[in-house]
DRENKE-591700 format. One record per residue (C-alpha): residue number from 1; residue in three letters; chain; x, y, z. Coordinates in Angstrom, 2 decimals, decimal comma. Layout:
<sites>
- vexse_vexmar_nulo_X_Y_Z
- NUM_ALA_A_X_Y_Z
...
</sites>
This chain:
<sites>
- vexse_vexmar_nulo_X_Y_Z
- 1_MET_A_-34,06_71,10_-79,56
- 2_PRO_A_-34,76_68,77_-82,51
- 3_VAL_A_-34,63_70,45_-85,90
- 4_GLY_A_-36,01_68,13_-88,59
- 5_GLU_A_-38,67_65,44_-88,74
- 6_ASP_A_-36,16_62,64_-88,24
- 7_ASP_A_-34,73_64,39_-85,19
- 8_VAL_A_-38,20_64,82_-83,68
- 9_LEU_A_-39,11_61,19_-84,34
- 10_LEU_A_-35,87_59,88_-82,85
- 11_VAL_A_-36,25_62,05_-79,74
- 12_LEU_A_-39,80_60,72_-79,35
- 13_ALA_A_-38,72_57,08_-79,89
- 14_ARG_A_-35,86_57,37_-77,41
- 15_GLY_A_-38,07_59,11_-74,89
- 16_VAL_A_-40,84_56,52_-75,02
- 17_LEU_A_-38,32_53,67_-74,89
- 18_GLY_A_-36,71_55,33_-71,86
- 19_VAL_A_-40,09_55,62_-70,13
- 20_ALA_A_-40,81_51,92_-70,75
- 21_THR_A_-37,33_50,83_-69,66
- 22_ARG_A_-37,42_52,87_-66,44
- 23_ALA_A_-40,90_51,55_-65,60
- 24_ALA_A_-39,74_47,98_-66,21
- 25_GLY_A_-36,72_48,59_-63,98
- 26_ARG_A_-38,95_49,82_-61,17
- 27_LEU_A_-40,93_46,58_-61,31
- 28_GLY_A_-37,74_44,74_-60,52
- 29_ARG_A_-38,45_41,06_-61,00
- 30_VAL_A_-39,33_40,85_-64,70
- 31_SER_A_-37,50_41,55_-67,92
- 32_VAL_A_-38,72_43,79_-70,71
- 33_THR_A_-39,20_40,66_-72,85
- 34_GLN_A_-41,40_39,10_-70,16
- 35_LEU_A_-43,44_42,30_-70,00
- 36_ARG_A_-43,85_42,24_-73,79
- 37_ALA_A_-45,04_38,64_-73,61
- 38_LEU_A_-47,54_39,43_-70,85
- 39_THR_A_-48,77_42,44_-72,83
- 40_VAL_A_-49,32_40,25_-75,91
- 41_LEU_A_-51,15_37,66_-73,82
- 42_ARG_A_-53,36_40,35_-72,32
- 43_GLY_A_-54,19_41,68_-75,80
- 44_GLN_A_-54,71_38,26_-77,42
- 45_ASP_A_-56,90_36,56_-74,86
- 46_GLY_A_-56,27_32,86_-75,09
- 47_ALA_A_-53,27_32,99_-77,43
- 48_GLY_A_-51,41_29,81_-78,23
- 49_LEU_A_-47,66_29,40_-78,08
- 50_ALA_A_-47,20_29,84_-81,85
- 51_ALA_A_-49,25_33,06_-81,85
- 52_LEU_A_-47,20_34,43_-78,95
- 53_ALA_A_-43,94_33,54_-80,73
- 54_ALA_A_-45,13_35,23_-83,93
- 55_ALA_A_-46,22_38,37_-82,07
- 56_LEU_A_-42,85_38,64_-80,34
- 57_GLY_A_-40,83_37,73_-83,44
- 58_ILE_A_-39,15_34,76_-81,71
- 59_THR_A_-39,08_31,02_-82,27
- 60_VAL_A_-41,66_28,74_-80,69
- 61_SER_A_-38,96_27,04_-78,59
- 62_THR_A_-37,80_30,41_-77,23
- 63_ALA_A_-41,41_31,37_-76,52
- 64_SER_A_-41,90_28,06_-74,72
- 65_ARG_A_-38,98_28,76_-72,37
- 66_LEU_A_-40,26_32,31_-71,84
- 67_VAL_A_-43,72_31,00_-70,92
- 68_ASP_A_-42,17_28,43_-68,57
- 69_ARG_A_-40,47_31,27_-66,68
- 70_LEU_A_-43,69_33,32_-66,58
- 71_VAL_A_-45,69_30,34_-65,30
- 72_ASP_A_-43,00_29,50_-62,70
- 73_ALA_A_-43,13_33,13_-61,50
- 74_GLY_A_-46,92_32,96_-61,21
- 75_LEU_A_-47,42_35,61_-63,91
- 76_ALA_A_-49,03_33,46_-66,63
- 77_GLU_A_-51,30_30,45_-66,78
- 78_ARG_A_-51,76_27,58_-69,22
- 79_HIS_A_-55,29_26,35_-69,94
- 80_PRO_A_-56,67_23,65_-72,25
- 81_SER_A_-57,82_25,10_-75,54
- 82_PRO_A_-61,58_25,15_-76,02
- 83_ARG_A_-60,99_24,32_-79,71
- 84_THR_A_-58,76_21,26_-79,49
- 85_ARG_A_-57,40_19,03_-76,74
- 86_ARG_A_-53,91_19,07_-78,22
- 87_GLU_A_-53,41_22,80_-77,74
- 88_ILE_A_-53,09_25,05_-74,74
- 89_VAL_A_-53,98_28,69_-74,43
- 90_LEU_A_-51,99_31,19_-72,43
- 91_THR_A_-53,28_34,03_-70,30
- 92_PRO_A_-51,76_36,37_-67,76
- 93_SER_A_-52,52_35,21_-64,23
- 94_PRO_A_-54,18_37,65_-61,80
- 95_ALA_A_-50,66_38,48_-60,55
- 96_GLY_A_-49,54_39,02_-64,16
- 97_ARG_A_-52,48_41,36_-64,82
- 98_ALA_A_-51,70_43,27_-61,62
- 99_LEU_A_-48,06_43,59_-62,71
- 100_LEU_A_-49,14_44,94_-66,11
- 101_ASP_A_-51,49_47,41_-64,40
- 102_ARG_A_-48,58_48,63_-62,28
- 103_TYR_A_-46,35_48,85_-65,37
- 104_ASP_A_-49,02_50,92_-67,15
- 105_ALA_A_-49,40_53,19_-64,11
- 106_LEU_A_-45,64_53,81_-63,90
- 107_ARG_A_-45,46_54,66_-67,60
- 108_LEU_A_-48,52_56,91_-67,44
- 109_THR_A_-47,11_58,81_-64,45
- 110_GLU_A_-43,95_59,67_-66,36
- 111_LEU_A_-45,77_60,43_-69,62
- 112_ARG_A_-48,27_62,68_-67,81
- 113_ALA_A_-45,39_64,57_-66,21
- 114_ALA_A_-43,96_65,21_-69,68
- 115_LEU_A_-47,38_66,26_-70,99
- 116_ASP_A_-47,79_68,62_-68,04
- 117_ALA_A_-44,67_70,45_-69,26
- 118_VAL_A_-46,49_71,33_-72,51
- 119_PRO_A_-48,06_74,82_-72,33
- 120_GLY_A_-51,83_74,62_-71,73
- 121_GLU_A_-52,80_76,28_-75,01
- 122_ARG_A_-50,82_73,66_-76,99
- 123_ARG_A_-51,80_70,60_-74,96
- 124_GLY_A_-54,94_69,79_-77,00
- 125_ASP_A_-53,01_70,02_-80,26
- 126_VAL_A_-50,24_67,80_-78,89
- 127_LEU_A_-52,76_65,18_-77,72
- 128_ALA_A_-54,55_65,23_-81,09
- 129_ALA_A_-51,26_64,85_-82,94
- 130_LEU_A_-50,15_62,00_-80,66
- 131_ALA_A_-53,51_60,24_-81,11
- 132_ALA_A_-53,19_60,45_-84,90
- 133_PHE_A_-49,57_59,31_-84,73
- 134_GLY_A_-50,44_56,39_-82,45
- 135_THR_A_-53,21_55,29_-84,80
- 136_ALA_A_-50,77_55,30_-87,72
- 137_LEU_A_-48,24_53,05_-85,97
- 138_PRO_A_-48,26_49,35_-86,91
- 139_THR_A_-49,75_47,08_-84,26
- 140_GLY_A_-49,20_43,58_-85,66
- 141_PRO_A_-46,27_41,27_-85,06
- 142_PRO_A_-42,88_42,48_-86,26
- 143_PRO_A_-41,82_41,27_-89,69
- 144_VAL_A_-39,43_38,36_-89,50
- 145_GLU_A_-36,54_38,91_-91,85
- 146_ARG_A_-34,28_35,96_-92,39
- 147_ALA_A_-31,50_35,72_-94,91
- 148_ALA_A_-31,98_33,08_-97,55
- 149_PRO_A_-29,65_30,13_-97,01
- 150_VAL_A_-26,63_29,96_-99,26
- 151_ALA_A_-26,45_26,64_-101,07
- 152_GLY_A_-23,44_24,48_-100,42
- 153_PRO_A_-21,44_22,78_-103,22
- 154_ASP_A_-23,90_19,87_-103,16
- 155_GLY_A_-26,81_22,32_-103,55
- 156_GLY_A_-27,93_21,89_-99,94
- 157_ASP_A_-28,27_24,33_-97,09
- 158_PRO_A_-24,97_24,45_-95,15
- 159_ALA_A_-26,92_24,97_-91,90
- 160_CYS_A_-28,75_21,69_-92,52
- 161_TRP_A_-28,15_19,10_-89,83
- 162_LEU_A_-26,86_16,64_-92,43
- 163_HIS_A_-23,75_18,79_-92,83
- 164_ARG_A_-23,07_18,35_-89,12
- 165_VAL_A_-23,33_14,55_-89,03
- 166_CYS_A_-20,08_12,60_-89,06
- 167_PRO_A_-20,15_10,11_-91,95
- 168_ALA_A_-17,92_7,71_-89,99
- 169_CYS_A_-19,63_7,53_-86,60
- 170_GLY_A_-22,97_9,32_-87,14
- 171_ARG_A_-22,54_11,79_-84,30
- 172_MET_A_-23,52_15,47_-84,50
- 173_ALA_A_-20,65_17,95_-84,47
- 174_ASP_A_-20,53_21,38_-82,89
- 175_GLY_A_-18,75_24,40_-84,25
- 176_ASP_A_-19,63_26,99_-86,81
- 177_PRO_A_-18,99_25,48_-89,30
- 178_PRO_A_-17,76_22,17_-87,90
- 179_THR_A_-14,84_20,68_-89,82
- 180_THR_A_-14,05_17,49_-87,92
- 181_CYS_A_-16,05_15,14_-85,75
- 182_PRO_A_-15,24_15,74_-82,07
- 183_ALA_A_-15,80_12,05_-81,30
- 184_CYS_A_-13,72_10,26_-83,95
- 185_GLY_A_-11,78_13,09_-85,64
- 186_GLU_A_-13,04_12,28_-89,14
- 187_PRO_A_-13,49_15,23_-91,52
- 188_LEU_A_-17,07_16,34_-92,03
- 189_PRO_A_-18,69_17,13_-95,39
- 190_VAL_A_-17,67_20,63_-96,39
- 191_PRO_A_-20,74_22,79_-97,02
</sites>
């Protein structure tokens, strides 16, 4: 039995995460990340790729690959944006909406079973407390925390592509950090 506030909150967080993970596992063919993306698309009707990436806390290129998989699976659709011809909007497909409905039903079944274990005289208080708690939780995209780049000896960012270009042959080098060009063997600028 949890003792302090932190213990109670961690038990609740682990429990809800477990409910979501088990429900996702029962769906079988989609990952938790794909379910998160579909949930965002359902909540932001007509979201663009950049908005989806921001809501998930991922890069646009990662979101693009995620959307490709969802579209290939028939779970999401791309549509021309009504605002501009250069953009597309993303929505869950009917199959994607049905999958989310099933996901919600699986989670609700398990959550209702847990709520049924609460004594009847305390159930109303528990629901009121959970409603207040749910309202207090943040709903926006997660904050993106990135470390500031450390300047190299030349004052530049060592992750900059220029530090990976061979001065002799102009090819990009791999490695972290690369020290010599894999093509010609010349030393690379030291960040």
